N, CA, C and O atoms as a GROMACS GRO file, in nm:
protein
  396
    1MET      N    1   2.820  -5.201  -8.356
    1MET     CA    2   2.680  -5.113  -8.377
    1MET      C    3   2.673  -5.017  -8.244
    1MET      O    4   2.752  -5.058  -8.159
    2PHE      N    5   2.626  -4.942  -8.217
    2PHE     CA    6   2.660  -4.795  -8.168
    2PHE      C    7   2.575  -4.858  -7.982
    2PHE      O    8   2.455  -4.880  -7.995
    3ILE      N    9   2.615  -4.875  -7.876
    3ILE     CA   10   2.538  -4.889  -7.746
    3ILE      C   11   2.511  -4.841  -7.664
    3ILE      O   12   2.434  -4.892  -7.583
    4SER      N   13   2.588  -4.660  -7.638
    4SER     CA   14   2.530  -4.590  -7.531
    4SER      C   15   2.684  -4.466  -7.603
    4SER      O   16   2.781  -4.487  -7.676
    5CYS      N   17   2.635  -4.356  -7.536
    5CYS     CA   18   2.716  -4.168  -7.520
    5CYS      C   19   2.714  -4.153  -7.400
    5CYS      O   20   2.605  -4.142  -7.344
    6GLU      N   21   2.862  -4.147  -7.311
    6GLU     CA   22   2.815  -4.092  -7.221
    6GLU      C   23   2.929  -3.910  -7.154
    6GLU      O   24   3.044  -3.906  -7.198
    7TYR      N   25   2.908  -3.853  -7.110
    7TYR     CA   26   2.988  -3.779  -7.138
    7TYR      C   27   3.164  -3.755  -6.993
    7TYR      O   28   3.182  -3.797  -6.878
    8VAL      N   29   3.213  -3.708  -7.046
    8VAL     CA   30   3.351  -3.740  -6.992
    8VAL      C   31   3.436  -3.571  -6.960
    8VAL      O   32   3.442  -3.482  -7.044
    9LYS      N   33   3.492  -3.565  -6.822
    9LYS     CA   34   3.585  -3.444  -6.812
    9LYS      C   35   3.695  -3.426  -6.893
    9LYS      O   36   3.794  -3.469  -6.834
   10SER      N   37   3.726  -3.374  -7.021
   10SER     CA   38   3.786  -3.326  -7.092
   10SER      C   39   3.938  -3.406  -7.005
   10SER      O   40   3.964  -3.400  -6.885
   11SER      N   41   3.988  -3.452  -7.076
   11SER     CA   42   4.143  -3.447  -7.038
   11SER      C   43   4.311  -3.362  -7.048
   11SER      O   44   4.426  -3.347  -7.007
   12THR      N   45   4.190  -3.324  -7.154
   12THR     CA   46   4.288  -3.157  -7.193
   12THR      C   47   4.245  -2.967  -7.132
   12THR      O   48   4.287  -2.851  -7.132
   13ASN      N   49   4.133  -3.053  -7.088
   13ASN     CA   50   4.059  -2.895  -7.032
   13ASN      C   51   3.957  -2.941  -6.943
   13ASN      O   52   3.869  -3.018  -6.981
   14PRO      N   53   3.967  -2.890  -6.812
   14PRO     CA   54   3.844  -2.889  -6.699
   14PRO      C   55   3.756  -2.871  -6.720
   14PRO      O   56   3.656  -2.930  -6.679
   15ASP      N   57   3.765  -2.766  -6.809
   15ASP     CA   58   3.608  -2.682  -6.788
   15ASP      C   59   3.502  -2.761  -6.898
   15ASP      O   60   3.382  -2.734  -6.899
   16ARG      N   61   3.575  -2.888  -7.014
   16ARG     CA   62   3.500  -2.894  -7.047
   16ARG      C   63   3.485  -2.990  -7.102
   16ARG      O   64   3.596  -3.017  -7.148
   17TRP      N   65   3.376  -3.110  -7.146
   17TRP     CA   66   3.338  -3.197  -7.142
   17TRP      C   67   3.356  -3.256  -7.291
   17TRP      O   68   3.353  -3.191  -7.395
   18ASP      N   69   3.372  -3.379  -7.277
   18ASP     CA   70   3.367  -3.495  -7.422
   18ASP      C   71   3.273  -3.534  -7.452
   18ASP      O   72   3.178  -3.482  -7.393
   19TYR      N   73   3.242  -3.634  -7.550
   19TYR     CA   74   3.147  -3.775  -7.566
   19TYR      C   75   3.266  -3.906  -7.587
   19TYR      O   76   3.368  -3.925  -7.653
   20ASN      N   77   3.202  -3.962  -7.512
   20ASN     CA   78   3.289  -4.146  -7.495
   20ASN      C   79   3.176  -4.189  -7.511
   20ASN      O   80   3.088  -4.220  -7.430
   21LEU      N   81   3.182  -4.191  -7.646
   21LEU     CA   82   3.028  -4.332  -7.731
   21LEU      C   83   3.131  -4.500  -7.699
   21LEU      O   84   3.250  -4.513  -7.671
   22ILE      N   85   3.041  -4.585  -7.714
   22ILE     CA   86   3.067  -4.691  -7.640
   22ILE      C   87   2.991  -4.818  -7.828
   22ILE      O   88   2.882  -4.854  -7.871
   23ASP      N   89   3.086  -4.829  -7.855
   23ASP     CA   90   3.057  -4.947  -7.974
   23ASP      C   91   3.063  -5.077  -7.936
   23ASP      O   92   3.162  -5.102  -7.868
   24SER      N   93   2.969  -5.195  -7.964
   24SER     CA   94   3.005  -5.270  -7.920
   24SER      C   95   3.157  -5.360  -8.006
   24SER      O   96   3.200  -5.476  -8.007
   25GLU      N   97   3.185  -5.265  -8.052
   25GLU     CA   98   3.349  -5.310  -8.076
   25GLU      C   99   3.477  -5.217  -8.061
   25GLU      O  100   3.598  -5.242  -8.072
   26PHE      N  101   3.392  -5.074  -8.027
   26PHE     CA  102   3.588  -5.024  -7.978
   26PHE      C  103   3.416  -4.882  -7.890
   26PHE      O  104   3.293  -4.874  -7.899
   27LYS      N  105   3.532  -4.806  -7.818
   27LYS     CA  106   3.505  -4.669  -7.742
   27LYS      C  107   3.554  -4.541  -7.847
   27LYS      O  108   3.624  -4.535  -7.948
   28GLU      N  109   3.516  -4.493  -7.807
   28GLU     CA  110   3.599  -4.338  -7.864
   28GLU      C  111   3.551  -4.238  -7.771
   28GLU      O  112   3.437  -4.238  -7.725
   29ILE      N  113   3.642  -4.150  -7.745
   29ILE     CA  114   3.624  -4.026  -7.741
   29ILE      C  115   3.675  -3.902  -7.784
   29ILE      O  116   3.787  -3.888  -7.833
   30PHE      N  117   3.570  -3.791  -7.761
   30PHE     CA  118   3.502  -3.703  -7.924
   30PHE      C  119   3.520  -3.545  -7.793
   30PHE      O  120   3.491  -3.557  -7.674
   31GLY      N  121   3.554  -3.458  -7.835
   31GLY     CA  122   3.583  -3.328  -7.821
   31GLY      C  123   3.492  -3.230  -7.847
   31GLY      O  124   3.520  -3.116  -7.813
   32ASP      N  125   3.382  -3.254  -7.902
   32ASP     CA  126   3.290  -3.182  -7.996
   32ASP      C  127   3.168  -3.121  -7.848
   32ASP      O  128   3.089  -3.090  -7.938
   33PHE      N  129   3.117  -3.094  -7.761
   33PHE     CA  130   3.014  -3.157  -7.683
   33PHE      C  131   2.930  -3.058  -7.742
   33PHE      O  132   2.825  -3.058  -7.677
   34GLU      N  133   2.926  -2.993  -7.814
   34GLU     CA  134   2.846  -2.898  -7.835
   34GLU      C  135   2.814  -2.908  -7.983
   34GLU      O  136   2.781  -2.819  -8.061
   35ALA      N  137   2.829  -3.009  -7.997
   35ALA     CA  138   2.834  -3.100  -8.196
   35ALA      C  139   2.676  -3.073  -8.195
   35ALA      O  140   2.608  -2.985  -8.247
   36GLY      N  141   2.646  -3.189  -8.111
   36GLY     CA  142   2.528  -3.243  -8.080
   36GLY      C  143   2.565  -3.440  -8.063
   36GLY      O  144   2.680  -3.484  -8.061
   37ILE      N  145   2.484  -3.497  -8.056
   37ILE     CA  146   2.546  -3.619  -8.095
   37ILE      C  147   2.466  -3.724  -8.249
   37ILE      O  148   2.486  -3.845  -8.258
   38GLY      N  149   2.407  -3.670  -8.318
   38GLY     CA  150   2.442  -3.665  -8.448
   38GLY      C  151   2.556  -3.649  -8.531
   38GLY      O  152   2.602  -3.736  -8.605
   39SER      N  153   2.597  -3.538  -8.515
   39SER     CA  154   2.670  -3.474  -8.598
   39SER      C  155   2.868  -3.582  -8.488
   39SER      O  156   2.984  -3.600  -8.527
   40PHE      N  157   2.821  -3.604  -8.402
   40PHE     CA  158   2.888  -3.735  -8.298
   40PHE      C  159   2.938  -3.855  -8.436
   40PHE      O  160   3.025  -3.883  -8.518
   41VAL      N  161   2.813  -3.889  -8.383
   41VAL     CA  162   2.811  -4.025  -8.430
   41VAL      C  163   2.835  -4.012  -8.576
   41VAL      O  164   2.923  -4.087  -8.618
   42ILE      N  165   2.780  -3.939  -8.661
   42ILE     CA  166   2.839  -3.893  -8.858
   42ILE      C  167   2.969  -3.902  -8.812
   42ILE      O  168   3.045  -3.981  -8.868
   43ASP      N  169   3.003  -3.846  -8.734
   43ASP     CA  170   3.207  -3.785  -8.812
   43ASP      C  171   3.257  -3.926  -8.739
   43ASP      O  172   3.357  -3.968  -8.798
   44ILE      N  173   3.218  -4.008  -8.632
   44ILE     CA  174   3.287  -4.111  -8.568
   44ILE      C  175   3.298  -4.305  -8.668
   44ILE      O  176   3.377  -4.395  -8.694
   45TYR      N  177   3.149  -4.262  -8.689
   45TYR     CA  178   3.126  -4.395  -8.823
   45TYR      C  179   3.159  -4.362  -8.933
   45TYR      O  180   3.228  -4.437  -9.001
   46GLU      N  181   3.122  -4.255  -8.972
   46GLU     CA  182   3.210  -4.153  -9.138
   46GLU      C  183   3.394  -4.243  -9.174
   46GLU      O  184   3.445  -4.303  -9.268
   47LYS      N  185   3.440  -4.199  -9.026
   47LYS     CA  186   3.625  -4.222  -9.035
   47LYS      C  187   3.607  -4.352  -8.983
   47LYS      O  188   3.690  -4.367  -8.893
   48ARG      N  189   3.532  -4.461  -9.000
   48ARG     CA  190   3.536  -4.579  -8.982
   48ARG      C  191   3.498  -4.670  -9.057
   48ARG      O  192   3.511  -4.792  -9.048
   49ASN      N  193   3.450  -4.607  -9.133
   49ASN     CA  194   3.366  -4.636  -9.300
   49ASN      C  195   3.259  -4.800  -9.236
   49ASN      O  196   3.247  -4.910  -9.291
   50LEU      N  197   3.211  -4.759  -9.128
   50LEU     CA  198   3.098  -4.838  -9.058
   50LEU      C  199   2.965  -4.764  -9.114
   50LEU      O  200   2.961  -4.652  -9.164
   51ASN      N  201   2.874  -4.840  -9.096
   51ASN     CA  202   2.722  -4.806  -9.089
   51ASN      C  203   2.658  -4.688  -9.061
   51ASN      O  204   2.618  -4.694  -8.944
   52VAL      N  205   2.631  -4.586  -9.111
   52VAL     CA  206   2.608  -4.400  -9.022
   52VAL      C  207   2.461  -4.468  -9.051
   52VAL      O  208   2.464  -4.581  -9.002
   53ALA      N  209   2.402  -4.456  -9.079
   53ALA     CA  210   2.255  -4.457  -9.033
   53ALA      C  211   2.165  -4.554  -8.999
   53ALA      O  212   2.043  -4.548  -9.015
   54ALA      N  213   2.262  -4.693  -8.927
   54ALA     CA  214   2.205  -4.751  -8.854
   54ALA      C  215   2.250  -4.703  -8.704
   54ALA      O  216   2.183  -4.658  -8.611
   55ASN      N  217   2.362  -4.725  -8.714
   55ASN     CA  218   2.434  -4.618  -8.596
   55ASN      C  219   2.361  -4.512  -8.572
   55ASN      O  220   2.308  -4.522  -8.462
   56LEU      N  221   2.324  -4.380  -8.646
   56LEU     CA  222   2.261  -4.313  -8.628
   56LEU      C  223   2.099  -4.298  -8.565
   56LEU      O  224   2.039  -4.210  -8.503
   57ALA      N  225   2.064  -4.442  -8.619
   57ALA     CA  226   1.916  -4.423  -8.545
   57ALA      C  227   1.915  -4.508  -8.422
   57ALA      O  228   1.833  -4.475  -8.336
   58LYS      N  229   2.000  -4.623  -8.396
   58LYS     CA  230   2.066  -4.656  -8.244
   58LYS      C  231   2.046  -4.576  -8.140
   58LYS      O  232   1.976  -4.576  -8.038
   59ALA      N  233   2.164  -4.476  -8.218
   59ALA     CA  234   2.175  -4.336  -8.095
   59ALA      C  235   2.056  -4.276  -8.132
   59ALA      O  236   2.020  -4.321  -8.023
   60PHE      N  237   1.976  -4.228  -8.169
   60PHE     CA  238   1.853  -4.132  -8.167
   60PHE      C  239   1.776  -4.167  -8.062
   60PHE      O  240   1.729  -4.100  -7.971
   61ILE      N  241   1.766  -4.295  -8.090
   61ILE     CA  242   1.622  -4.338  -8.065
   61ILE      C  243   1.731  -4.477  -7.819
   61ILE      O  244   1.691  -4.564  -7.742
   62TRP      N  245   1.802  -4.428  -7.828
   62TRP     CA  246   1.914  -4.408  -7.722
   62TRP      C  247   1.888  -4.268  -7.632
   62TRP      O  248   1.825  -4.234  -7.533
   63TYR      N  249   1.967  -4.218  -7.722
   63TYR     CA  250   1.922  -4.056  -7.650
   63TYR      C  251   1.800  -4.019  -7.629
   63TYR      O  252   1.773  -3.965  -7.522
   64GLY      N  253   1.683  -4.041  -7.742
   64GLY     CA  254   1.583  -4.006  -7.680
   64GLY      C  255   1.514  -4.077  -7.514
   64GLY      O  256   1.459  -4.031  -7.414
   65LYS      N  257   1.561  -4.220  -7.567
   65LYS     CA  258   1.447  -4.260  -7.395
   65LYS      C  259   1.576  -4.167  -7.246
   65LYS      O  260   1.522  -4.127  -7.142
   66LYS      N  261   1.692  -4.153  -7.260
   66LYS     CA  262   1.780  -4.163  -7.147
   66LYS      C  263   1.766  -3.992  -7.145
   66LYS      O  264   1.838  -3.953  -7.053
   67TYR      N  265   1.694  -3.864  -7.219
   67TYR     CA  266   1.678  -3.741  -7.215
   67TYR      C  267   1.514  -3.752  -7.242
   67TYR      O  268   1.487  -3.632  -7.234
   68ASN      N  269   1.422  -3.799  -7.260
   68ASN     CA  270   1.310  -3.846  -7.248
   68ASN      C  271   1.308  -3.764  -7.341
   68ASN      O  272   1.242  -3.667  -7.305
   69LEU      N  273   1.371  -3.745  -7.510
   69LEU     CA  274   1.307  -3.644  -7.600
   69LEU      C  275   1.243  -3.749  -7.712
   69LEU      O  276   1.285  -3.865  -7.719
   70ALA      N  277   1.156  -3.707  -7.783
   70ALA     CA  278   1.128  -3.755  -7.947
   70ALA      C  279   1.202  -3.741  -8.009
   70ALA      O  280   1.272  -3.645  -8.043
   71VAL      N  281   1.188  -3.913  -8.051
   71VAL     CA  282   1.291  -3.890  -8.204
   71VAL      C  283   1.327  -3.819  -8.335
   71VAL      O  284   1.432  -3.817  -8.398
   72ARG      N  285   1.167  -3.742  -8.366
   72ARG     CA  286   1.125  -3.728  -8.480
   72ARG      C  287   1.186  -3.559  -8.442
   72ARG      O  288   1.188  -3.472  -8.529
   73ASP      N  289   1.235  -3.534  -8.293
   73ASP     CA  290   1.318  -3.379  -8.294
   73ASP      C  291   1.466  -3.412  -8.317
   73ASP      O  292   1.524  -3.374  -8.419
   74LEU      N  293   1.527  -3.484  -8.222
   74LEU     CA  294   1.637  -3.513  -8.238
   74LEU      C  295   1.634  -3.507  -8.414
   74LEU      O  296   1.710  -3.419  -8.454
   75ILE      N  297   1.536  -3.609  -8.568
   75ILE     CA  298   1.589  -3.568  -8.613
   75ILE      C  299   1.600  -3.468  -8.707
   75ILE      O  300   1.681  -3.451  -8.798
   76LYS      N  301   1.475  -3.387  -8.656
   76LYS     CA  302   1.432  -3.219  -8.663
   76LYS      C  303   1.528  -3.148  -8.669
   76LYS      O  304   1.551  -3.071  -8.763
   77TYR      N  305   1.616  -3.168  -8.541
   77TYR     CA  306   1.740  -3.072  -8.466
   77TYR      C  307   1.842  -3.127  -8.577
   77TYR      O  308   1.915  -3.034  -8.611
   78ASN      N  309   1.877  -3.258  -8.652
   78ASN     CA  310   1.985  -3.278  -8.709
   78ASN      C  311   1.960  -3.202  -8.827
   78ASN      O  312   2.049  -3.135  -8.878
   79LYS      N  313   1.823  -3.210  -8.883
   79LYS     CA  314   1.820  -3.181  -9.043
   79LYS      C  315   1.852  -2.993  -9.025
   79LYS      O  316   1.885  -2.922  -9.120
   80GLN      N  317   1.838  -2.958  -8.923
   80GLN     CA  318   1.812  -2.820  -8.972
   80GLN      C  319   1.958  -2.739  -8.873
   80GLN      O  320   1.990  -2.622  -8.851
   81TYR      N  321   1.991  -2.817  -8.850
   81TYR     CA  322   2.150  -2.789  -8.760
   81TYR      C  323   2.336  -2.880  -8.845
   81TYR      O  324   2.454  -2.844  -8.845
   82ASP      N  325   2.255  -3.014  -8.907
   82ASP     CA  326   2.324  -3.091  -8.986
   82ASP      C  327   2.377  -3.126  -9.068
   82ASP      O  328   2.406  -3.245  -9.079
   83PRO      N  329   2.427  -2.984  -9.204
   83PRO     CA  330   2.355  -3.062  -9.318
   83PRO      C  331   2.411  -3.128  -9.412
   83PRO      O  332   2.385  -3.115  -9.531
   84ARG      N  333   2.533  -3.243  -9.339
   84ARG     CA  334   2.542  -3.391  -9.411
   84ARG      C  335   2.468  -3.459  -9.367
   84ARG      O  336   2.452  -3.549  -9.450
   85PHE      N  337   2.384  -3.483  -9.255
   85PHE     CA  338   2.243  -3.520  -9.193
   85PHE      C  339   2.151  -3.594  -9.335
   85PHE      O  340   2.117  -3.711  -9.352
   86SER      N  341   2.129  -3.452  -9.436
   86SER     CA  342   2.072  -3.499  -9.501
   86SER      C  343   2.086  -3.668  -9.620
   86SER      O  344   2.002  -3.737  -9.677
   87LYS      N  345   2.264  -3.671  -9.607
   87LYS     CA  346   2.261  -3.771  -9.687
   87LYS      C  347   2.204  -3.924  -9.630
   87LYS      O  348   2.182  -4.010  -9.715
   88TYR      N  349   2.185  -3.948  -9.519
   88TYR     CA  350   2.170  -4.018  -9.431
   88TYR      C  351   1.983  -4.078  -9.376
   88TYR      O  352   1.922  -4.179  -9.344
   89GLU      N  353   1.965  -3.944  -9.396
   89GLU     CA  354   1.806  -3.891  -9.385
   89GLU      C  355   1.698  -4.070  -9.385
   89GLU      O  356   1.652  -4.157  -9.311
   90GLU      N  357   1.713  -4.030  -9.520
   90GLU     CA  358   1.633  -4.172  -9.615
   90GLU      C  359   1.678  -4.334  -9.528
   90GLU      O  360   1.615  -4.440  -9.520
   91ASP      N  361   1.749  -4.312  -9.500
   91ASP     CA  362   1.827  -4.465  -9.429
   91ASP      C  363   1.829  -4.474  -9.268
   91ASP      O  364   1.865  -4.575  -9.208
   92VAL      N  365   1.782  -4.348  -9.203
   92VAL     CA  366   1.753  -4.331  -9.082
   92VAL      C  367   1.604  -4.365  -9.084
   92VAL      O  368   1.539  -4.399  -8.985
   93ASN      N  369   1.575  -4.357  -9.160
   93ASN     CA  370   1.368  -4.376  -9.152
   93ASN      C  371   1.338  -4.477  -9.134
   93ASN      O  372   1.254  -4.512  -9.050
   94ARG      N  373   1.429  -4.583  -9.245
   94ARG     CA  374   1.357  -4.736  -9.240
   94ARG      C  375   1.438  -4.726  -9.170
   94ARG      O  376   1.418  -4.610  -9.136
   95TYR      N  377   1.548  -4.766  -9.098
   95TYR     CA  378   1.591  -4.838  -8.954
   95TYR      C  379   1.488  -4.845  -8.885
   95TYR      O  380   1.453  -4.954  -8.839
   96LEU      N  381   1.394  -4.694  -8.856
   96LEU     CA  382   1.358  -4.654  -8.699
   96LEU      C  383   1.208  -4.693  -8.743
   96LEU      O  384   1.116  -4.671  -8.665
   97ILE      N  385   1.191  -4.736  -8.837
   97ILE     CA  386   1.104  -4.834  -8.904
   97ILE      C  387   1.096  -4.970  -8.914
   97ILE      O  388   0.995  -5.031  -8.948
   98LEU      N  389   1.201  -5.019  -8.883
   98LEU     CA  390   1.223  -5.140  -8.844
   98LEU      C  391   1.255  -5.202  -8.709
   98LEU      O  392   1.263  -5.324  -8.694
   99VAL      N  393   1.276  -5.099  -8.594
   99VAL     CA  394   1.300  -5.125  -8.480
   99VAL      C  395   1.176  -5.097  -8.428
   99VAL      O  396   1.154  -5.111  -8.308
   0.00000   0.00000   0.00000
């Protein structure tokens, strides 16, 4: 399950930052910093055929605490800018109620 995420300097472009996602089972660097955490989490967990909604919920909680943002604002942002989020929105809200 999602644990955290950190920004790291790109190994290929010194002017760019990448995400380093830390999961309980793996770590993965993802290069599209501007895409946002929701897009990043969807990409990583879809590719691995893992539970996207549960990991989105954990990522939103972590990101909200780290940057003092409301989870509802993160959901609103993802609804507006990532059309793939609608596929997971209902389940993300269910997970957030349980946490």
